[in-house]
C-alpha positions in Angstrom: 68.3 100.4 133.5 64.7 100.6 132.2 65.5 102.2 129.1 68.4 100.2 128.3 66.0 96.9 128.8 63.7 98.5 126.5 66.3 99.2 123.8 67.2 95.6 124.1 63.6 94.5 123.8 62.7 96.3 120.8 66.0 94.9 119.2 64.9 91.3 119.8 61.5 92.2 118.6 62.8 93.7 115.3 65.1 90.5 114.7 62.2 88.3 115.0 60.4 90.3 112.5 63.1 90.1 110.1 63.9 86.4 110.2 60.2 85.6 109.6 60.1 87.8 106.5 63.3 86.4 105.2 61.8 82.6 105.8 58.6 83.7 103.9 60.6 85.0 100.9 62.6 82.0 100.7 59.7 79.3 100.8 57.9 81.6 98.3 60.5 82.1 96.1 60.3 79.9 93.0 64.0 79.9 92.4 65.7 80.7 95.5 66.4 78.5 98.6 64.5 75.3 97.8 64.6 72.6 94.7 61.4 72.8 92.8 58.7 70.5 93.9 58.9 66.8 92.3 56.1 66.2 89.8 52.9 64.1 91.0 53.2 60.4 90.4 51.5 58.8 87.1 49.3 56.4 88.6 48.2 55.2 85.4 51.9 54.3 84.0 54.2 51.7 85.4 57.7 52.8 85.7 59.7 49.8 85.1 62.8 51.1 86.8 60.6 51.4 90.0 59.1 48.0 89.6 61.5 45.2 89.0 60.6 42.9 86.4 58.9 39.5 87.8 61.1 36.2 87.2 59.1 33.6 85.1 58.7 30.5 87.4 61.1 27.9 86.7 59.9 24.3 85.3 62.3 21.3 85.6 61.8 18.4 83.3 62.9 15.9 85.5 63.3 13.1 82.7 62.8 13.3 78.8 60.0 11.2 78.4 60.7 8.1 76.6 63.9 10.1 75.7 62.0 12.0 73.2 64.0 15.5 73.1 63.2 18.5 71.2 64.4 22.1 71.3 63.0 23.8 74.6 62.2 26.9 72.7 59.6 25.0 71.0 56.9 26.0 73.3 57.5 29.4 72.1 57.7 29.0 68.4 55.0 26.5 68.0 52.5 27.5 70.7 53.4 30.8 71.7 53.8 29.3 75.1 56.3 31.8 77.2 55.2 31.7 80.6 57.6 30.0 82.3 61.7 29.3 82.3 61.6 25.6 80.9 64.8 23.5 81.9 66.1 20.1 82.2 69.1 21.1 84.5 68.6 19.2 87.8 71.2 21.3 89.4 68.3 23.9 89.5 66.5 21.7 91.6 66.4 23.3 95.2 65.0 26.5 93.6 62.7 25.0 91.0 58.8 26.1 91.2 57.8 23.1 89.9 59.1 19.8 88.4 57.4 17.7 85.7 57.5 14.0 86.4 56.5 11.2 83.8 54.8 8.4 85.0 56.5 5.9 83.0 60.0 6.7 84.0 59.2 6.3 87.8 60.9 3.2 88.9 59.4 0.9 91.2 61.7 1.4 94.2 61.1 5.3 93.5 64.5 5.7 93.1 64.2 7.6 90.2 62.0 10.4 91.8 63.5 13.7 92.9 65.1 14.2 96.3 62.2 14.1 99.3 60.7 15.5 100.8 60.0 18.2 98.3 60.6 21.9 99.2 57.2 23.2 100.4 56.9 26.0 98.0 57.4 23.5 94.9 55.1 21.7 93.0 55.2 18.0 91.6 53.5 17.3 88.4 52.2 13.9 87.4 52.3 13.5 84.0 50.5 10.9 82.0 49.1 10.8 78.7 48.2 7.0 78.7 44.7 5.7 79.4 44.0 3.4 82.7 44.3 0.3 80.5 48.1 1.2 79.7 49.4 2.7 83.2 50.7 0.7 85.7 50.1 1.2 89.4 53.5 2.0 91.2 53.1 1.6 95.0 54.1 4.8 96.9 53.5 7.8 94.6 49.7 8.2 95.5 49.9 11.3 97.5 53.4 12.8 96.3 52.0 15.1 93.9 50.5 18.4 93.7 48.8 18.6 90.0 48.1 16.1 87.4 48.4 16.4 83.6 46.6 13.8 81.4 44.1 13.9 78.6 41.5 13.8 81.2 39.3 16.8 81.2 39.1 17.0 84.8 42.8 16.8 85.3 44.6 20.2 86.5 46.4 20.3 83.5 44.3 18.7 80.4 46.4 18.0 77.4 44.2 18.5 74.0 44.4 20.2 70.9 40.8 21.9 70.6 39.1 23.6 68.0 39.4 27.4 67.5 36.2 29.0 67.0 35.6 32.2 64.5 32.9 35.3 64.6 33.3 35.5 60.9 31.7 32.5 59.0 34.3 30.9 56.6 33.0 30.2 53.3 36.1 29.3 51.4 36.9 25.9 53.0 36.9 23.4 49.9 36.9 19.4 50.6 40.3 17.8 49.3 39.9 15.6 46.6 39.3 12.3 47.4 41.0 9.0 46.0 40.1 6.5 48.5 36.6 5.7 50.7 38.2 4.5 53.9 41.7 4.6 55.3 43.3 3.5 58.7 47.0 4.2 59.8 48.1 2.2 62.7 51.7 1.7 64.2 50.4 -0.1 67.3 48.8 -3.3 67.5 49.9 -5.0 70.6 47.2 -7.1 72.5 48.3 -5.9 75.9 47.7 -2.4 75.1 43.9 -3.1 74.7 43.4 -3.3 71.1 41.2 -6.1 71.2 38.0 -4.5 70.8 39.0 -2.0 67.8 40.7 -5.1 66.3 37.4 -7.3 66.3 35.1 -4.3 64.8 37.7 -3.6 62.4 37.9 -7.4 61.0 33.9 -7.4 60.9 33.9 -4.1 59.1 36.4 -5.0 56.5 33.8 -7.9 55.6 32.0 -5.2 53.8 33.9 -2.8 52.7 37.4 -2.3 51.4 39.6 -0.4 53.7 43.2 1.0 52.8 45.5 0.0 55.3 48.7 1.7 56.4 51.3 1.8 59.5 53.9 -0.7 60.9 51.0 -2.6 62.3 50.2 -3.7 58.8 53.9 -3.9 57.5 53.7 -0.7 55.2 55.4 2.4 56.9 53.9 5.6 56.0 56.5 8.5 55.6 55.8 11.6 57.9 55.4 13.6 55.1 52.9 11.5 53.6 50.8 11.0 57.0 48.5 13.9 56.5 48.4 13.9 52.4 47.1 10.3 53.0 44.5 10.7 55.3 43.0 13.7 53.1 42.6 11.6 50.3 40.4 9.6 52.0 36.6 10.2 52.3 36.4 8.5 55.9 39.0 7.5 58.4 38.8 5.1 61.1 39.6 7.2 64.2 39.8 3.9 66.5 41.3 4.3 69.8 43.4 1.5 71.4 41.5 1.2 74.5 38.1 3.0 75.7 37.9 5.4 78.6 36.0 8.7 79.4 38.0 11.4 77.6 40.3 9.5 75.9 40.0 11.1 72.4 43.4 11.4 70.9 45.0 12.8 67.9 43.4 9.9 65.9 40.4 12.5 66.0 42.3 15.5 65.5 44.3 14.6 62.3 41.2 13.9 60.0 39.5 17.0 61.2 42.4 19.2 60.3 42.7 17.8 56.8 39.1 17.7 55.7 38.2 13.9 56.3 35.2 12.6 58.0 36.4 10.5 61.3 34.5 7.4 62.0 35.1 7.1 65.7 35.5 4.1 68.2 35.9 5.3 71.8 34.1 6.6 74.6 30.2 7.3 74.0 29.2 10.4 71.6 28.3 12.6 74.1 32.1 12.6 75.3 33.1 13.3 72.0 30.4 16.0 71.5 32.4 17.7 74.7 35.4 18.7 72.2 33.8 18.6 68.6 30.6 19.3 66.8 28.2 16.1 66.6 27.8 16.4 63.0 31.8 16.5 62.4 32.2 12.7 63.1 30.4 9.2 62.6 30.2 7.1 65.7 30.1 3.4 65.3 27.6 3.2 68.5 25.1 5.0 66.2 24.7 1.7 64.0 23.7 -1.9 65.1 26.4 -3.3 63.9 29.4 -3.1 61.4 27.3 -4.0 57.9 25.2 -1.1 58.8 27.9 1.3 59.2 29.7 0.2 56.1 26.4 0.3 54.3 25.9 3.8 55.3 29.4 4.9 54.5 28.7 3.6 50.9 25.6 5.5 50.5 27.5 8.6 51.5 30.2 7.9 49.0 27.0 8.3 46.4 25.5 11.4 47.6 27.8 14.5 47.8 25.4 16.6 49.3 24.9 14.6 52.5 28.6 13.9 52.6 29.3 17.7 52.6 27.0 18.2 55.4 29.8 16.6 57.9 31.8 19.7 56.9 29.3 22.3 57.9 31.1 22.8 61.3 34.1 24.4 59.2 32.6 27.4 58.6 32.6 28.4 62.5 35.5 26.5 63.6 39.3 25.2 62.6 40.9 22.2 63.6 45.1 22.3 63.8 47.1 19.6 62.8 49.1 17.9 65.4 52.7 17.3 65.5 53.8 14.2 64.2 57.7 13.7 64.2 58.4 10.9 66.9 60.5 13.2 69.1 57.5 15.6 69.0 55.1 13.5 70.7 55.1 15.3 74.4 55.8 18.5 73.2 52.3 19.8 73.9 52.0 18.3 77.0 55.1 19.7 78.2 54.3 23.2 76.8 50.9 22.8 78.5 52.7 22.4 82.0 54.8 25.4 81.2 51.6 27.2 80.4 49.8 26.1 83.6 52.7 27.0 86.1 53.3 30.3 84.5 49.5 31.3 85.4 48.9 29.6 88.7 51.2 29.8 91.4 48.4 29.3 94.3 48.8 26.5 96.5 47.5 23.3 95.5 47.5 19.3 96.3 46.4 16.2 94.5 45.4 13.3 97.0 45.4 9.6 96.0 45.8 10.3 92.1 45.1 6.4 91.7 41.6 6.8 93.0 40.8 9.7 90.8 42.5 8.4 87.8 41.4 4.8 87.5 37.9 5.4 89.0 
């Protein structure tokens, strides 16, 4: 009995030793018994197959402002803005990240607004690029919006063409040839739009100096292709805003700056203008006690080339981009600015009582 038991025990120990040796051989051999190890992950390189591409947020243009339509790809081609999927397809509303709503398209009974209540994840953008003088208070919309889009610098989405700075000074700018002293292009001259202040100043100024007048307001339509060349041919351009409000500084300033003409501005105070452009790039009517003094100063500059050229010193360090002038392009910058914003910002936001903010 004991010898048989001892023999069986020895056989068991021998089998155990053989099994261990086999396991060691299999797990240490590079070719037998297992697959080669996976390579260590590369932490500095993103594998697009492992990380699906994030979809662009969808911005729904609820109404085409004033029915001025343009190619939705213009945001990419004109301003290199491609951060959102811009659409006017209302069938996508329930899955839309943001809805752009033009103030003037809102009816008094609010029936032209999107369905309410809005989805919690969705942002409604109040779009209004007019001044308070030309904005009607439609009751009931004060607390409907998440975001504001306007000319105001404290908007969530301020709309403005800005000067571009350069590190290396530009010494090649040449002032365009000038054939006229003062020009003014005006399409709107309706009293209810707040033009009385600028009209009164213009009537006083023209008593002392000749002003070349263009535009529908004066019965002289200026073709689009002639707009910038005409402004460039004048030494001074009357950049008179139709109403005076903080930050309400429109393309009337940008046009002459872009083509090499000195703007004579009437609008908010000089310090407000200097938030956006150098103080030596324009002439403000408030710098003179009356229109006669301004006229005399412009006439002196007409005879002093060196003094006139100083109004272009800013050109060495900054450049101005011409704005879009076709009628159907009037709201392209505003809409593209909204697209750029929603592509960059997805955080929670609410805008309470937009009227208290906008009118005060």
